[in-house]
NUGULO-147374 format. One record per atom (N, C-alpha, C): x, y, z; residue in one letter. Coordinates in pm, whole numbers, padded with zeros to 5 digits, always signed. Atoms other than C-alpha are relative to their C-alpha. Example, Ala and Ser with C-alpha at 12.3 -4.5 7.8 and 13.67 -1.06 7.14 Angstrom:
<recs>
+00089-00119+00000a +01230-00450+00780a +00090+00120+00000a -00082-00119-00006s +01367-00106+00714s -00077+00109+00073s 
</recs>
This chain:
<recs>
+00081+00114-00048m +03094+03266-04765m -00146+00036-00017m +00141-00026+00024g +02728+03235-04868g -00081-00004+00128g +00087-00007-00118i +02439+03288-04633i -00028-00137+00058i +00028+00135-00048k +02370+02912-04614k +00116-00054+00084k -00116+00047-00075k +02727+02845-04498k +00006+00069+00137k +00003-00071-00128y +02694+03116-04230y -00101-00065+00095y +00105+00063-00082i +02373+02955-04108i +00046-00136+00051i -00048+00133-00039l +02534+02610-04106l +00104+00010+00111l -00102-00019-00103v +02834+02732-03906v -00064+00043+00132v +00068-00049-00120f +02602+02912-03664f -00074-00113+00072f +00072+00113-00059l +02391+02599-03612l +00095-00097+00068l -00100+00088-00061i +02702+02390-03548i +00050+00058+00132i -00044-00069-00122f +02816+02651-03294f -00105-00015+00111f +00106+00013-00099l +02477+02639-03119l -00006-00141+00057l +00001+00139-00046l +02486+02261-03102l +00116-00029+00093l -00117+00019-00085a +02835+02272-02956a -00023+00061+00138a +00028-00068-00125i +02728+02523-02693i -00103-00078+00081i +00103+00077-00068e +02418+02316-02611e +00060-00125+00063e -00065+00120-00052g +02630+02005-02570g +00086+00032+00120g -00086-00039-00111l +02871+02193-02344l -00080+00021+00127l +00078-00032-00118y +02602+02319-02113y -00094-00111+00041y +00087+00111-00033a +02403+01998-02126a +00071-00106+00082a -00071+00098-00080q +02679+01805-01952q -00049+00010+00146q +00050+00001-00138p +02576+01701-01600p +00077+00098+00089p -00061-00095-00092k +02641+01985-01357k -00073-00012+00134k +00063+00025-00129f +02570+01885-00999f +00051+00099+00105f -00035-00091-00109t +02565+02112-00695t -00011-00074+00133t +00012+00062-00132n +02577+02047-00324n -00144-00039+00031n +00141+00032-00022k +02195+02049-00325k -00036-00136-00058k +00029+00130+00062d +02190+01750-00560d +00050-00114+00088d -00055+00105-00086y +02413+01549-00329y -00082-00014+00128y +00079+00001-00123i +02218+01646-00018i -00137-00062-00026i +00130+00059+00036k +01895+01552-00195k +00011-00151-00012k -00019+00145+00015a +02033+01207-00281a +00010-00065+00138a -00012+00056-00135l +02132+01145+00082l -00131+00008+00077l +00132-00012-00066k +01791+01269+00197k -00090-00117-00040k +00079+00116+00042q +01633+00991-00007q +00043-00125+00077q -00051+00111-00081v +01855+00744+00178v -00058+00009+00142v +00056-00021-00134t +01742+00895+00510t -00147-00036+00004t +00144+00029+00003d +01376+00869+00410d -00025-00150+00005d +00016+00145-00001i +01417+00498+00345i +00028-00055+00140i -00032+00047-00135m +01582+00447+00685m -00113+00031+00097m +00112-00036-00087v +01297+00631+00857v -00115-00097-00020v +00110+00092+00029n +01039+00415+00684n +00031-00143+00042n -00041+00134-00042d +01238+00101+00765d +00015-00013+00151d -00022-00003-00145v +01257+00203+01135v +00140-00053+00032v -00140+00040-00017t +01634+00168+01115t +00053+00048+00134t -00053-00037-00130s +01807+00166+01453s +00110+00106-00016s -00105-00101+00009p +02050+00449+01534p +00136-00057-00039p -00130+00057+00030v +02349+00217+01520v +00008-00048-00145v +00002+00048+00138a +02250+00054+01191a +00003+00117-00097a +00002-00118+00086a +02178+00396+01040a +00140+00058-00014a -00135-00057+00004s +02526+00518+01133s +00091-00084-00090s -00081+00088+00085r +02682+00215+00962r -00034+00021-00148r +00041-00020+00139y +02479+00263+00644y +00051+00133-00053y -00048-00131+00044y +02562+00634+00626y +00151-00004-00027y -00145+00003+00016a +02932+00561+00669a +00040-00065-00132a -00041+00071+00122y +02961+00307+00388y -00052+00069-00126y +00055-00068+00118i +02733+00497+00149i +00080+00126-00032i -00075-00124+00027t +02922+00825+00192t +00147-00029-00033t -00137+00039+00039i +03261+00651+00176i +00003-00036-00147i +00006+00040+00141a +03161+00495-00156a -00014+00121-00091a +00022-00120+00081s +03040+00828-00287s +00126+00086-00005s -00122-00080-00003y +03356+01008-00175y +00110-00065-00084y -00105+00068+00076e +03590+00745-00321e -00026+00010-00150e +00035-00015+00142t +03403+00766-00651t +00037+00139-00049t -00031-00138+00037m +03440+01144-00656m +00151+00024-00002m -00142-00029-00017a +03804+01137-00544a +00091-00080-00092a -00085+00094+00076a +03927+00858-00774a +00084+00069-00107a -00072-00067+00110f +04025+01093-01059f +00006+00151+00023f +00002-00143-00032s +04048+01427-00878s +00139+00057+00024s -00139-00043-00019n +04426+01467-00898n +00043-00016+00145n -00052+00014-00136t +04560+01544-00549t -00081+00074+00106t +00074-00078-00098q +04297+01766-00384q -00080-00088+00095q +00081+00089-00083y +04088+01475-00255y +00071-00134+00012y -00082+00119-00027i +04278+01189-00093i -00089-00115+00044i +00076+00119-00036s +04137+00839-00069s +00013-00033+00148s -00007+00050-00136f +04056+00686+00269f +00084-00127+00009f -00089+00116+00003d +04281+00400+00162d +00119+00024+00092d -00110-00018-00095g +04525+00355+00449g -00034+00087+00119g +00046-00082-00113t +04335+00599+00675t -00100-00078+00084t +00095+00088-00068i +04042+00376+00760i +00065-00137+00015i -00067+00126-00028y +04162+00055+00921y -00039-00111-00098y +00021+00114+00088g +04205-00227+00669g -00067+00033-00131g +00073-00039+00121f +04049-00025+00388f +00096+00025-00115f -00079-00018+00122h +04199-00051+00041h -00095+00006-00119h +00085-00018+00117i +04047+00064-00285i +00086+00048-00116i -00075-00042+00118s +04171+00116-00638s -00096+00048-00108s +00085-00049+00107k +04035+00313-00929k +00012-00092-00122k +00000+00091+00115p +03940+00112-01240p +00102+00042-00106p -00104-00033+00098k +04236+00097-01479k -00056+00023-00139k +00056-00012+00135e +04011+00067-01780e -00070+00133-00022e +00066-00129+00012l +03854+00405-01706l +00102+00112+00013l -00093-00113-00004t +04062+00709-01791t -00067+00132-00035t +00071-00123+00037d +03814+00959-01934d -00143-00033-00037d +00138+00013+00049s +03463+01011-02073s -00098-00035+00111s +00097+00016-00108f +03292+01009-01733f -00010+00132+00074f +00024-00120-00078n +03150+01274-01505n +00003-00041+00147n -00018+00048-00137t +03269+01234-01145t -00115+00039+00092t +00112-00039-00086s +02982+01428-00989s -00122-00089-00028s +00107+00093+00034l +02729+01214-01177l +00029-00137+00062l -00039+00128-00059s +02922+00904-01066s -00021-00001+00151s +00011-00009-00145s +02922+01024-00706s -00145-00010+00046s +00143+00009-00032v +02544+01073-00700v -00051-00141-00027v +00041+00138+00031l +02493+00738-00870l +00047-00096+00108l -00052+00091-00103s +02711+00575-00605s -00082+00005+00128s +00090-00009-00116v +02481+00705-00329v -00117-00097-00018v +00115+00086+00027y +02189+00527-00493y +00040-00148-00010y -00044+00139+00016l +02385+00213-00585l +00038-00062+00135l -00036+00050-00133a +02530+00178-00235a -00124-00015+00087a +00125+00010-00076g +02189+00248-00083g -00078-00125-00037g +00067+00123+00045k +02045-00035-00291k +00060-00123+00065k -00068+00116-00056l +02305-00275-00155l -00015-00010+00152l -00005+00003-00146f +02300-00174+00210f -00137+00004+00067f +00127-00022-00069l +01943-00071+00294l -00099-00112-00028l +00100+00106+00021p +01673-00335+00347p -00101+00032-00110p +00095-00041+00104s +01435-00135+00127s +00068+00086-00107s -00078-00082+00093g +01711+00011-00089g -00038-00017-00145g +00038+00022+00140s +01564-00134-00408s -00083+00114-00056s +00082-00112+00047s +01331+00167-00421s +00084+00111-00061s -00088-00101+00057l +01635+00380-00512l +00025-00021-00149l -00015+00025+00143q +01634+00219-00856q -00075+00104-00082q +00076-00103+00070l +01374+00478-00954l +00085+00125-00022l -00087-00117+00013s +01629+00754-00892s +00111-00027-00102s -00101+00037+00100i +01892+00569-01095i -00061+00006-00139i +00068-00002+00130d +01644+00526-01379d -00024+00143-00047d +00024-00139+00035s +01564+00896-01365s +00127+00067-00053s -00126-00054+00048l +01930+00990-01400l +00037-00056-00137l -00030+00062+00129e +01972+00746-01684e -00083+00062-00112e +00089-00058+00100l +01671+00881-01869l +00043+00141-00039l -00037-00139+00026k +01796+01237-01836k +00134+00012-00071k -00136-00024+00047y +02168+01200-01905y +00042-00089-00116y -00032+00082+00117k +02171+00920-02159k -00038+00073-00128k +00040-00079+00116k +01992+01158-02394k +00107+00102-00034k -00103-00101+00023i +02274+01407-02352i +00125-00062-00059i -00121+00067+00048d +02570+01174-02393d +00002-00141+00057d +00006+00139-00049p +02521+00795-02363p +00134-00052+00049p -00132+00051-00037k +02895+00731-02344k +00039+00051+00139k -00036-00056-00131i +02948+00967-02049i -00083-00066+00109i +00083+00063-00103y +02654+00817-01863y +00049-00142+00031y -00041+00139-00020e +02770+00458-01915e +00135-00008+00072e -00130-00002-00066k +03128+00539-01813k -00014+00046+00146k +00023-00048-00137s +03004+00730-01507s -00062-00110+00086s +00063+00111-00072l +02786+00437-01407l +00101-00111+00028l -00102+00103-00016q +03075+00198-01461q +00095+00036+00114q -00087-00045-00108l +03297+00406-01231l -00069-00017+00135l +00074+00010-00126a +03029+00423-00962a -00013-00145+00045a +00015+00142-00034n +02966+00048-00974n +00132-00060+00051n -00130+00055-00038a +03337-00031-00951a +00039+00040+00142a -00039-00048-00133m +03390+00183-00640m -00095-00052+00107m +00099+00050-00097v +03066+00081-00466v +00024-00148+00030v -00024+00143-00021d +03144-00288-00518d +00118-00023+00095d -00117+00016-00087q +03483-00246-00348q -00034+00037+00145q +00040-00040-00135v +03332-00062-00050v -00092-00105+00062v +00091+00103-00050f +03060-00324-00017f +00078-00124+00043f -00084+00116-00036a +03322-00600-00016a +00073+00027+00132a -00068-00036-00125y +03512-00414+00257y -00095-00009+00119y +00097-00001-00110s +03195-00380+00466s -00027-00139+00056s +00028+00136-00043k +03159-00756+00485k +00102-00051+00102k -00104+00041-00094k +03471-00770+00703k -00016+00065+00137k +00011-00074-00126d +03338-00551+00986d -00068-00079+00112d +00063+00083-00102g +03158-00831+01169g -00150+00011+00007g +00145-00021-00004f +02804-00715+01098f -00077-00128-00030f +00071+00122+00040n +02703-01041+00931n +00002-00108+00107n -00009+00099-00107k +02799-01233+01246k -00092+00033+00118k +00077-00044-00116l +02575-01034+01482l -00121-00089+00028l +00122+00078-00019s +02262-01239+01423s +00028-00137+00059s -00034+00131-00052g +02446-01557+01518g +00061+00002+00138g -00060-00011-00133m +02586-01425+01846m -00103-00030+00108m +00086+00033-00113q +02448-01515+02186q -00098+00114+00028q +00102-00100-00027k +02123-01336+02262k +00020+00061+00138k -00014-00071-00127y +02118-01079+02538y -00119-00031+00090y +00105+00025-00099t +01922-01167+02850t +00016+00100+00114t -00011-00096-00110p +01847-00893+03106p +00039-00069+00130p -00045+00055-00128k +02022-00954+03438k -00100+00036+00111k +00095-00019-00110n +01842-00964+03770n +00045+00102+00104n -00048-00097-00098g +02054-00706+03953g -00088+00123+00007g +00086-00117-00018l +01869-00407+04095l +00043+00118-00088l -00050-00112+00079g +02091-00170+03901g +00016-00029-00148g -00015+00038+00140n +02083-00358+03569n -00121+00041-00083n +00106-00042+00092w +01883-00258+03264w -00111-00104-00009w +00116+00082+00025q +01533-00393+03223q -00082+00064-00113q +00086-00057+00104p +01294-00352+02925p -00095+00104+00061p +00073-00114-00052t +01100-00028+02963t -00135+00019-00067t +00131-00027+00058p +00741+00082+02908p +00010+00104-00110p +00131+00067-00009p +00522+00127+02718p -00007-00139-00064p +00013+00127+00072v +00600-00176+02498v +00106-00103+00040v -00098+00094-00054f +00897-00335+02679f +00073-00078-00112f -00070+00060+00114m +01095-00396+02360m +00128-00071+00044m -00126+00068-00022a +01391-00632+02344a +00115+00097-00025a -00113-00092+00015p +01733-00465+02367p +00052+00002-00144p -00044-00018+00139v +01865-00327+02037v +00151-00022-00012v -00140+00025+00040e +02193-00463+01898e +00098-00008+00118e -00088+00009-00116p +02363-00578+02220p +00146-00030-00034p -00138+00034+00038n +02674-00691+02028n +00062+00101-00096n -00049-00099+00096w +02721-00376+01819w +00142+00047+00032w -00133-00045-00040g +03031-00280+02017g +00112-00092-00046g -00101+00093+00050k +03209-00581+01869k +00037+00026-00146k -00031-00030+00140l +03205-00436+01517l +00137+00066-00012l -00128-00065+00027k +03531-00323+01362k -00022+00150-00018k +00010-00145+00010t +03583+00049+01399t +00068+00050-00128t -00057-00061+00120f +03679+00284+01115f +00132+00071+00031f -00117-00082-00034l +03927+00519+01285l +00056-00032+00138l -00045+00035-00134l +03943+00413+01649l +00079-00130-00005l -00074+00125-00010d +04190+00144+01747d -00094-00115+00035d +00101+00098-00039s +03897-00039+01904s -00115+00075+00065s +00115-00065-00064s +03559+00030+02063s +00031+00042+00142s -00036-00033-00139t +03733+00053+02401t +00125+00087+00008t -00121-00083-00001q +04016+00288+02301q -00007+00107+00107q +00018-00103-00102f +03873+00559+02527f -00097-00054+00104f +00080+00061-00106k +03743+00431+02859k -00058+00106+00091k +00068-00096-00086v +03484+00637+03044v +00010-00046+00146v +00007+00037-00141q +03456+00646+03421q -00120-00092+00022q +00114+00087-00029p +03229+00375+03568p -00121+00082+00042p +00120-00073-00043p +02869+00482+03623p -00013+00001+00152p +00026-00006-00144v +02763+00589+03970v -00075-00127+00041v +00057+00128-00042a +02678+00271+04158a -00144+00015+00048a +00140+00002-00043y +02313+00186+04215y -00011-00005+00151y +00027+00003-00143s +02181+00254+04563s -00138+00058+00027s +00131-00055-00040d +01842+00306+04723d +00011+00083+00127d -00024-00085-00116n +02001+00495+05011n -00030+00146-00037n +00042-00135+00031k +01844+00840+05020k +00113+00102+00008k -00115-00090-00009n +02183+00994+05096n +00106-00031-00105n -00098+00043+00099s +02360+00824+04805s +00000+00091-00123s -00012-00078+00124t +02483+00990+04485t -00101-00050-00104t +00093+00054+00099f +02270+00756+04274f -00143+00045+00028f +00135-00046-00036y +01955+00847+04463y -00019+00145-00041y +00007-00141+00037a +02035+01214+04404a -00012+00016-00152a +00012-00005+00147l +02083+01152+04030l -00141-00035-00044l +00136+00042+00034t +01749+00975+04016t -00101+00109+00033t +00091-00106-00043k +01572+01250+04207k +00008+00119-00095k -00016-00111+00094e +01716+01509+03968e -00086-00021-00125e +00080+00030+00118v +01554+01337+03669v -00149+00010+00034v +00139-00002-00044y +01228+01296+03860y -00053+00143+00013y +00043-00138-00022l +01212+01663+03955l -00002+00081-00129l +00001-00069+00128f +01299+01779+03604f -00135-00020-00069f +00130+00026+00063k +00982+01613+03477k -00110+00081+00068k +00104-00072-00074k +00774+01774+03753k +00005+00150-00024k -00018-00146+00007n +00919+02122+03705n +00046+00051-00136n -00052-00037+00132a +01011+02125+03337a -00070+00123-00057a +00057-00118+00066t +00964+02460+03164t -00043-00036-00143t +00041+00022+00138i +00804+02489+02823i +00121-00007-00091i -00122+00002+00080q +01148+02563+02680q +00074-00133+00014q -00067+00128-00022q +01299+02250+02836q -00075-00114-00069q +00080+00102+00068q +01014+02038+02703q +00022+00007-00151q -00023-00017+00144a +01068+02184+02356a +00137-00052-00040a -00136+00049+00028i +01440+02107+02373i +00001-00153-00001i +00007+00146-00004a +01368+01747+02472a -00063-00056-00126a +00069+00049+00120n +01126+01701+02184n +00081+00024-00127n -00079-00033+00120f +01359+01869+01934f +00105-00108-00025f -00110+00096+00013w +01635+01613+02003w -00045-00143+00028w +00049+00135-00033d +01415+01307+02057d +00065-00106-00089d -00067+00087+00097c +01527+01125+01740c -00008-00148+00037c +00018+00139-00043n +01384+00792+01859n -00079-00078-00104n +00071+00077+00104p +01301+00558+01568p -00093-00106+00056p +00080+00108-00059f +01139+00315+01814f -00123+00049+00074f +00113-00056-00075a +00876+00549+01955a -00131-00065-00044a +00129+00065+00025v +00533+00389+01986v -00109+00082+00069v +00114-00074-00054e +00203+00572+02037e -00109-00100+00036e +00110+00085-00043q -00077+00408+02233q -00128+00082+00011q +00133-00060-00013i -00442+00503+02189i -00096-00113+00035i +00082+00112-00045g -00660+00275+02394g +00082-00127-00003g -00071+00128+00013h -00558-00079+02306h +00079-00008-00130h -00068-00001+00130v -00407+00025+01973v +00138+00063+00014v -00136-00052+00001e -00032+00075+01928e +00046+00020-00143e -00056-00020+00133f +00139+00226+01626f +00132+00076+00012f -00131-00062-00003g +00495+00332+01550g -00001+00141-00056g -00017-00136+00049l +00597+00693+01500l +00130+00007-00080l -00119-00008+00085k +00837+00750+01211k +00085+00119+00042k -00089-00107-00043k +01136+00948+01333k +00140-00023-00055k -00138+00005+00050i +01486+01028+01213i +00093-00047+00112i -00099+00043-00099s +01790+00878+01388s +00090+00118+00038s -00094-00107-00036p +02047+01093+01574p +00103+00027-00110p -00096-00019+00109g +02298+01030+01294g -00062+00072-00118g +00069-00068+00109g +02043+01134+01035g -00021+00148+00029g +00017-00141-00038h +01978+01455+01229h +00131+00076-00020h -00127-00072+00014w +02348+01544+01238w +00048+00009-00144w -00032-00013+00142l +02394+01469+00870l -00089+00107-00064l +00084-00110+00045g +02100+01702+00814g +00063+00134+00033g -00071-00122-00040i +02293+01969+01006i +00121+00023-00092i -00115-00012+00090a +02602+01897+00793a -00045+00055-00135a +00051-00049+00127g +02393+01952+00481g -00040+00146+00005g +00037-00141-00018i +02255+02280+00615i +00124+00089-00005i -00124-00079-00001a +02609+02406+00679a +00062+00006-00139a -00056+00002+00135c +02725+02300+00331c -00075+00095-00092c +00079-00091+00083r +02440+02488+00165r +00023+00144+00042r -00016-00137-00049q +02479+02793+00387q +00134+00059-00041q -00134-00047+00036q +02851+02817+00310q +00028-00017-00149q -00011+00015+00145n +02792+02738-00056n +00124-00084-00038n -00113+00087+00030l +03047+02456-00056l -00015-00062-00139l +00001+00069+00127s +03143+02291-00381s -00062-00139+00016s +00054+00136-00002f +02988+01957-00474f +00099-00094+00068f -00101+00093-00051s +03313+01776-00395s +00024+00017+00149s -00020-00023-00142n +03366+01940-00056n -00121-00045+00081n +00121+00047-00066t +03006+01861+00033t +00002-00151+00018t -00013+00145-00010v +03067+01495-00041v +00097-00036+00113v -00100+00027-00103l +03376+01503+00182l -00054+00028+00139l +00055-00034-00131v +03198+01677+00471v -00091-00111+00051v +00093+00105-00042h +02929+01410+00478h +00072-00131+00031h -00077+00122-00027a +03182+01128+00461a +00072+00010+00134a -00072-00019-00126l +03392+01270+00746l -00095-00008+00120l +00098+00002-00109t +03084+01325+00963t -00055-00140+00021t +00059+00133-00010s +02941+00981+00886s +00097-00100+00063s -00100+00092-00057i +03262+00792+00965i +00015+00024+00150i -00013-00034-00141t +03294+00977+01295t -00121-00050+00079t +00123+00046-00067l +02932+00901+01387l -00002-00151+00014l +00000+00146-00005a +02975+00533+01304a +00089-00050+00113a -00088+00039-00110d +03271+00501+01541d -00058+00039+00135d +00060-00046-00125a +03087+00702+01806a -00104-00099+00050a +00103+00094-00041f +02798+00458+01806f +00057-00137+00038f -00063+00127-00037i +03023+00151+01814i +00056+00009+00141i -00059-00019-00133a +03211+00286+02117a -00108+00016+00106a +00109-00023-00094c +02891+00401+02286c -00071-00131+00034c +00073+00125-00022w +02718+00065+02241w +00085-00101+00078w -00088+00087-00078q +03021-00118+02377q -00014+00032+00149q +00013-00040-00140e +02991+00082+02698e -00140-00029+00053e +00138+00022-00046k +02612+00054+02716k -00020-00143+00050k +00026+00139-00038y +02608-00323+02726y +00107-00055+00094y -00101+00037-00099s +02924-00341+02936s -00045+00044+00139s +00047-00050-00129s +02790-00122+03217s -00143-00045+00030s +00133+00062-00011d +02431-00245+03154d -00085+00069+00107d +00067-00072-00109r +02276+00028+03369r -00149+00021-00027r +00144-00018-00001i +01910+00066+03451i -00038+00140-00050i +00051-00128+00047r +01702+00346+03295r -00074+00073+00113r +00068-00077-00104p +01554+00631+03504p -00145-00041+00025p +00141+00032-00018v +01193+00525+03441v -00018-00119+00095v +00011+00119-00084t +01251+00188+03609t +00028+00035+00146t -00037-00036-00137v +01418+00343+03913v -00102+00095+00061v +00095-00098-00052i +01177+00635+03950i -00131-00066+00039i +00121+00073-00036q +00879+00402+03943q +00022-00083+00126q -00034+00078-00120r +01057+00200+04213r +00014+00090+00122r -00031-00089-00113f +01161+00496+04431f -00113+00098+00033f +00086-00117-00022f +00902+00771+04384f -00146-00017-00041f +00138+00000+00051d +00596+00702+04170d -00017-00114-00100d +00018+00119+00083a +00481+00371+04021a -00064+00032-00134a +00067-00036+00124k +00287+00553+03750k +00078+00107-00080k -00078-00105+00066w +00560+00799+03651w +00041-00042-00140w -00046+00025+00137a +00645+00827+03281a +00086+00118-00044a -00086-00109+00048p +00925+01029+03117p -00069+00081-00108p +00055-00083+00107l +00851+01312+02878l +00021-00067-00135l -00029+00074+00122l +01020+01114+02600l -00011-00150+00027l +00004+00145-00015q +00974+00745+02540q +00143-00054+00009q -00135+00052-00023t +01276+00553+02669t +00040-00097-00110t -00047+00092+00104p +01478+00385+02390p +00034-00137+00059p -00016+00136-00051p +01520+00006+02420p +00143-00052+00005p -00136+00048-00023f +01879-00035+02536f +00052+00065+00129f -00049-00052-00128p +02088+00027+02851p +00034+00149-00003p -00005-00145-00014e +02136+00378+02982e +00137+00063-00016e -00132-00065-00015y +02509+00443+03028y +00095-00044-00111y +00010-00145-00007v +02646+00636+02840v -00107+00049-00098v +00100-00059+00088s +02413+00873+02657s +00048+00003-00145s -00037+00004+00141g +02425+00803+02282g -00004+00136-00066g +00007-00135+00057h +02313+01154+02193h +00122+00083+00040h -00114-00077-00048s +02593+01298+02404s +00128-00039-00074s -00119+00048+00069v +02859+01081+02241v -00002+00044-00146v +00007-00026+00144a +02742+01117+01881a -00002+00149-00031a +00012-00144+00028s +02649+01486+01896s +00131+00072+00024s -00128-00065-00030t +02975+01590+02059t +00104-00034-00105t -00098+00041+00101a +03186+01388+01814a -00026+00068-00132a +00033-00064+00127a +03000+01522+01511a +00027+00149+00004a -00021-00145-00012a +03016+01880+01640a +00147+00036-00009a -00144-00028+00006i +03394+01860+01680i +00049-00004-00144i -00042+00010+00140v +03441+01747+01320v -00055+00118-00082v +00059-00111+00076l +03200+02008+01181l +00062+00134+00040l -00066-00123-00045t +03363+02280+01393t +00139+00012-00062t -00132-00001+00064k +03703+02182+01255k -00011+00049-00145k +00019-00037+00141i +03566+02234+00903i -00053+00143-00014i +00070-00127+00021f +03340+02537+00944f +00032+00106+00105f -00029-00095-00106g +03470+02701+01262g -00110+00000+00106g +00094+00001-00112n +03291+02771+01589n -00090+00123+00002n +00083-00120+00004q +03114+03089+01479q -00111-00009-00104q +00101+00014+00105l +02875+02947+01221l -00139-00014+00061l +00140+00006-00044s +02518+03032+01319s -00083-00063-00111s +00084+00065+00101y +02255+02825+01143y -00137-00031+00058y +00136+00039-00038t +01889+02730+01151t -00019-00147-00033t +00018+00144+00017d +01824+02361+01203d -00148-00029-00027d +00137+00034+00037n +01509+02267+01014n -00012-00147-00041n -00010+00140+00041t +01600+01899+00981t -00129-00077+00024t +00114+00082-00037e +01286+01772+01150e -00134+00072-00013e +00127-00070+00024v +01022+02017+01034v -00104-00095-00056v +00095+00095+00061e +00867+01737+00830e -00061-00096+00102e +00054+00085-00106f +00815+01546+01157f -00078+00081+00103f +00078-00084-00089g +00630+01835+01315g +00081+00073+00105g -00088-00068-00095i +00933+01976+01502i +00041+00135-00059i -00036-00132+00054p +00978+02353+01455p +00151+00017-00015p -00142-00028+00019s +01312+02482+01329s +00054+00076+00120s -00063-00060-00119k +01561+02614+01582k +00135+00059-00040k -00126-00068+00032n +01854+02857+01565n +00110-00039+00099n -00114+00031-00084f +02200+02770+01696f +00116+00091-00039f -00114-00087+00024k +02509+02986+01732k +00124-00078-00043k -00115+00082+00036s +02748+02696+01678s -00039-00147+00008s +00023+00144-00009f +02770+02320+01639f +00017-00047+00145f -00022+00039-00139n +02905+02293+01993n -00120+00036+00087n +00120-00038-00075a +02602+02481+02125a -00112-00101-00024a +00102+00100+00032a +02377+02234+01945a +00028-00131+00070a -00037+00126-00065a +02569+01935+02081a -00025+00007+00151a +00024-00018-00143t +02549+02073+02435t -00148-00012+00032t +00144+00007-00021e +02175+02115+02403e -00052-00141-00023e +00042+00138+00026a +02133+01769+02251a +00029-00089+00120a -00040+00082-00115s +02315+01622+02550s -00092+00023+00120s +00082-00029-00119i +02121+01799+02826i -00147-00034-00024i +00139+00033+00032s +01795+01725+02644s -00040-00136+00054s +00031+00135-00046r +01821+01367+02765r -00043-00003+00147r +00054-00014-00136i +01770+01476+03128i -00139+00061-00007i +00131-00062+00015y +01485+01704+03023y -00105-00103-00043y +00094+00101+00050g +01329+01408+02846g -00024-00114+00097g +00021+00101-00102g +01364+01186+03152g +00056-00137-00034g -00047+00132+00043i +01566+00910+02986i +00146-00026+00033i -00140+00019-00038h +01922+00963+03117h +00032+00066+00134h -00056-00062-00119f +02107+01035+03439f +00113+00094-00042f -00098-00103+00036r +02352+01325+03448r +00139-00057-00026r -00135+00050+00021d +02669+01117+03478d +00014-00069-00136d -00002+00060+00134a +02575+00931+03158a +00018+00105-00108a -00015-00112+00094i +02555+01266+02983i +00142+00057+00007i -00134-00057-00017d +02878+01404+03128d +00108-00090-00060d -00099+00092+00053q +03076+01093+03043q -00021-00025-00150q +00027+00010+00143g +02905+01069+02704g +00065+00115-00076g -00065-00116+00060v +03026+01420+02624v +00151-00021-00004v -00144+00025-00005w +03377+01323+02735w +00040-00100-00109w -00033+00103+00099l +03375+01012+02515l -00014+00056-00142l +00019-00060+00131g +03236+01203+02217g +00112+00096-00036g -00111-00093+00022n +03507+01464+02260n +00126-00075-00042n -00119+00079+00034q +03780+01199+02251q -00012-00057-00141q +00021+00059+00133i +03631+01034+01943i +00011+00107-00108i -00008-00109+00097g +03591+01366+01761g +00143+00046-00023g -00140-00042+00013l +03949+01471+01833l +00083-00106-00071l -00069+00109+00068c +04074+01130+01725c -00030+00002-00149c +00042-00002+00141a +03876+01159+01401a +00073+00108-00079a -00064-00108+00078i +04019+01496+01298i +00151-00020-00009i -00142+00034+00009t +04369+01368+01375t +00023-00104-00110t -00016+00108+00098k +04325+01051+01167k -00034+00048-00141k +00046-00048+00130l +04152+01244+00885l +00071+00129-00042l -00073-00125+00022n +04408+01524+00882n +00035+00023-00147n -00039-00015+00140k +04525+01457+00525k -00118+00044-00086k +00118-00037+00079q +04175+01475+00379q -00045+00142+00032q +00043-00134-00040l +04092+01788+00578l +00092+00108-00057l -00096-00102+00044n +04409+01976+00482n -00001+00018-00151n -00004-00009+00145k +04393+01897+00110k -00126+00059-00060k +00129-00037+00060a +04027+01984+00062a -00013+00151-00022a +00005-00145+00016k +04080+02362+00102k -00143+00054+00017k +00136-00050-00029f +03747+02449+00267f +00001+00152+00000f 
</recs>
């Protein structure tokens, strides 16, 4: 063989190798980055905690179903696991696509459909197209086709959960009872999503499947249990240590916070509780070096659990309709008293952080175990220093008690919130048993 033929064969070999390594290779960091862009949009949109949990659930379900559609038997569809959910993989697609590329694309495509400002994600889609169409146009187009097909089915399913009916439901009017919730300072906002508990759940039989104990009855009697609960919150503010104040601020996660300077008011951009826990899930996935596919599954499992946790929590909040500590403390002890944290605009019982954090921690513990120490830097960008935790359960416990430190919850709302979150988390890992067992974490 002449020298020219050797050179030609060598060049063909190099081109083949280049094509092999140029195929899209996504890691867990790529997926976490895509979801972070979704979170950033929610923060800028001042998305409520409940709405955020719904968006995360559908976006991660779409991404997981896209990844799992052609993954043989290791990743099982949520078809038949989530109530009323059915999905099918496109028959016309059998090869020439990249499932990890499709999964990332589905995050952006679903985000475009669900988020009010989701159109900004088109820039990320365009970036992927520009990069990967140059490598192999056919693979990109097939991957996009797969993502679109799965996202469209999930979006169609989402329209059956009752969300579109919320705006037409009867408006909530605060009751006049002494123990009922009233709008709270500093801006006395209207109550957020009073009918959220009517949405269809993902894994729970209904929003009332697990019934908490009734809240301690309101009383102004100085010897009553309610008076003692109120005094506890009041004294925590007076005697709070620097560490307790830091814990309260770390877990604030209030998208509705408003700062007042003189006569000027402006909103503070903050992450939602669900966004914080998905940030923790991402930290664990990176720390344990999970595969791309397992990372997608972890986020889907956590998101679905959080969505049900918020539906159940909101059902109880507007059912019990209990007054917030700031209203009672100003009535009982000090008319000028203000909590360390700004009180969120919805009824007090039960504590949403307690429900959501406990439920998420149970699912993450099932996956990673109870000995995973990690550093939570989720909110560094919001000026909150990172913090070390010995386990997810330790973090959930701290998130729960932080609500007393912050002056926005009574203790029984926290205790019963933890109980409810525990039931939801255990229910989730039972219902999701097939997906958990097949994934081989």
